[in-house]
C-alpha positions as CSV (number, residue, x, y, z in Angstrom):
1,M,-20.6,-15.6,15.3
2,R,-19.4,-13.9,18.4
3,K,-17.5,-10.7,18.2
4,P,-13.8,-11.2,19.5
5,F,-13.8,-8.3,22.0
6,E,-17.3,-8.9,23.3
7,G,-16.6,-12.5,23.9
8,V,-13.7,-11.8,26.2
9,F,-14.0,-8.2,27.4
10,G,-17.7,-7.7,27.6
11,N,-20.1,-5.2,25.8
12,T,-19.3,-1.7,26.6
13,A,-19.9,1.2,24.2
14,E,-16.1,1.9,24.1
15,L,-15.3,-1.7,23.1
16,R,-18.0,-1.8,20.4
17,M,-16.8,1.5,18.9
18,L,-13.2,0.2,19.0
19,E,-14.1,-3.0,17.4
20,F,-16.1,-1.3,14.8
21,L,-13.2,1.1,13.9
22,L,-10.2,-1.5,14.0
23,P,-10.8,-2.9,10.4
24,L,-11.6,0.5,9.0
25,E,-8.3,2.2,9.1
26,G,-8.3,5.3,6.8
27,I,-12.1,5.7,6.7
28,E,-13.6,8.9,8.2
29,F,-16.6,9.2,10.3
30,N,-18.4,12.0,12.0
31,I,-20.1,11.6,15.6
32,T,-23.5,11.0,14.0
33,E,-22.2,8.2,11.7
34,L,-20.2,6.5,14.6
35,A,-23.2,6.6,16.9
36,E,-25.5,5.1,14.3
37,E,-22.9,2.4,13.3
38,V,-22.1,1.4,16.8
39,G,-25.7,1.6,18.0
40,I,-25.3,4.1,20.7
41,S,-26.6,7.6,21.3
42,R,-24.9,10.8,19.9
43,P,-24.1,12.1,23.4
44,T,-22.4,8.8,24.3
45,A,-20.5,8.7,21.0
46,Q,-19.2,12.3,21.7
47,K,-17.9,11.3,25.1
48,I,-16.1,8.2,23.7
49,V,-14.6,10.2,20.8
50,K,-13.4,12.8,23.3
51,K,-11.7,10.0,25.3
52,F,-10.3,8.3,22.2
53,L,-8.8,11.7,21.1
54,E,-7.2,12.1,24.4
55,Y,-5.5,8.6,24.2
56,G,-4.6,9.1,20.6
57,I,-6.8,6.2,19.4
58,L,-8.6,8.6,17.1
59,K,-7.4,11.6,15.2
60,I,-9.3,14.4,13.5
61,S,-8.9,13.8,9.7
62,R,-10.7,17.0,8.6
63,E,-13.3,19.6,9.4
64,Q,-16.0,20.5,6.7
65,G,-18.8,23.0,7.3
66,G,-18.2,22.9,11.1
67,I,-18.4,19.0,11.2
68,K,-15.3,17.1,12.4
69,Y,-14.5,14.0,10.8
70,Y,-12.4,11.3,12.7
71,E,-10.4,8.3,11.8
72,L,-8.5,5.6,13.6
73,N,-4.9,6.4,14.3
74,P,-2.9,3.5,13.1
75,E,0.3,4.9,14.6
76,S,-1.1,4.9,18.1
77,P,0.7,2.3,20.3
78,F,-2.7,1.5,21.9
79,V,-4.3,0.8,18.5
80,V,-1.4,-1.4,17.5
81,L,-1.7,-3.5,20.7
82,V,-5.5,-3.7,20.5
83,N,-5.2,-4.9,16.8
84,E,-2.7,-7.6,18.0
85,I,-5.0,-8.7,20.8
86,N,-8.0,-8.7,18.3
87,N,-5.9,-11.0,15.9
88,V,-5.1,-13.4,18.7
89,L,-8.8,-13.6,19.6
90,I,-9.9,-14.2,16.1
91,A,-7.3,-16.8,15.6
92,K,-8.5,-18.6,18.7
93,M,-12.1,-18.4,17.6
94,V,-11.6,-19.7,14.1
95,G,-8.7,-22.2,14.8
96,P,-5.4,-22.9,13.3
97,E,-6.4,-24.4,10.1
98,V,-8.5,-21.5,9.0
99,M,-5.7,-19.1,10.1
100,R,-3.3,-21.0,7.9
101,E,-5.6,-20.6,5.0
102,V,-6.0,-16.9,5.6
103,E,-2.2,-16.6,5.8
104,Q,-1.6,-18.5,2.7
105,F,-4.3,-16.3,0.8
106,W,-2.7,-13.1,1.9
107,S,0.8,-14.3,1.2
108,K,-0.2,-15.2,-2.5
109,R,-2.0,-12.0,-2.8
110,I,0.9,-9.9,-1.7
111,V,3.4,-11.9,-4.0
112,E,1.0,-11.4,-7.0
113,D,0.7,-7.6,-6.2
114,L,4.4,-7.2,-5.9
115,R,4.9,-9.1,-9.2
116,R,2.4,-6.8,-11.0
117,M,4.1,-3.8,-9.5
118,V,7.6,-4.9,-10.7
119,E,6.2,-5.7,-14.2
120,N,4.6,-2.3,-14.5
121,V,7.8,-0.4,-13.3
122,S,9.9,-2.6,-15.9
123,Q,7.5,-1.7,-18.7
124,N,7.5,2.0,-17.7
125,L,11.3,1.9,-17.7
126,K,11.5,0.4,-21.0
127,A,9.1,2.9,-22.5
128,M,11.0,5.8,-21.0
129,L,14.4,4.4,-22.1
130,S,13.0,3.8,-25.7
131,S,11.6,7.3,-25.9
132,E,14.9,8.8,-24.6
133,L,16.9,6.8,-27.2
134,E,14.5,7.9,-30.0
135,S,15.3,11.6,-29.2
136,L,19.1,10.9,-29.4
137,P,20.9,12.1,-32.6
138,I,22.1,8.6,-33.6
139,S,22.4,6.5,-36.7
140,R,21.5,2.7,-36.7
141,E,23.0,-0.2,-38.6
142,S,21.4,-3.5,-38.3
143,I,23.3,-6.7,-38.3
144,G,21.1,-9.7,-37.8
145,E,19.2,-9.3,-34.6
146,E,21.5,-6.8,-33.0
147,S,21.7,-3.1,-33.9
148,I,24.8,-1.1,-33.7
149,I,24.2,2.5,-32.8
150,S,26.8,5.2,-32.9
151,T,26.5,8.8,-32.0
152,P,28.0,11.5,-34.3
153,R,31.3,13.1,-33.1
154,Q,31.5,10.7,-30.2
155,P,34.3,11.5,-27.6
156,E,37.0,9.1,-27.3
157,G,36.1,6.3,-24.8
158,V,32.4,7.1,-24.7
159,Y,30.2,4.7,-26.6
160,V,26.6,3.4,-26.6
161,S,25.7,0.0,-27.7
162,I,22.3,-1.6,-27.6
163,K,21.4,-5.2,-27.9
164,N,17.9,-5.8,-29.4
165,A,17.4,-2.1,-30.0
166,D,13.6,-2.6,-30.4
167,T,13.1,-3.4,-26.7
168,A,16.2,-1.7,-25.3
169,D,16.8,-4.8,-23.1
170,N,20.5,-3.9,-22.5
171,I,22.1,-0.5,-22.7
172,T,25.8,-0.2,-22.1
173,T,27.3,3.4,-21.5
174,L,30.5,4.6,-20.1
175,G,28.9,4.5,-16.7
176,G,28.1,0.8,-16.9
177,E,25.2,-1.4,-18.0
178,I,21.6,-0.6,-17.5
179,N,19.5,-3.8,-17.7
180,A,15.9,-2.9,-18.5
181,A,14.7,-6.5,-18.8
């Protein structure tokens, strides 16, 4: 399969390096690694990296033992635009049907990831609330499926009631209701 940039803009060392780096946001490379991966000499890689640093395309991520490590700068307006161009070229190459499949896949994946995150946060909140309630100096009286919880020497107007005390689904306090479900 043709590479998107090469198909339209030709085959320069700069374009090959840029095309190599675009999908690798957050991954660090030193000059030698970049030269090997892109298939260019180390001096050519040094010239390109110097140019990319000046334009803000790359940034130095760290230096270790005198060796600098570089990564793509995702905040660079140039990188954002080139990414958009790359996406348009890829869409043109694969066609609208494949792009719809890709979009549907990522939409599902994002929704599933968000759902899992919400479930984890909900479970963590329930666990935190349950442990906090256990540490309160309270007495419990069970009536059917609900529990009535009262605090000793409760000031007038301040109350705590919990529905389904085992899971702390609803907690009502003077400040309002906290829904942990």
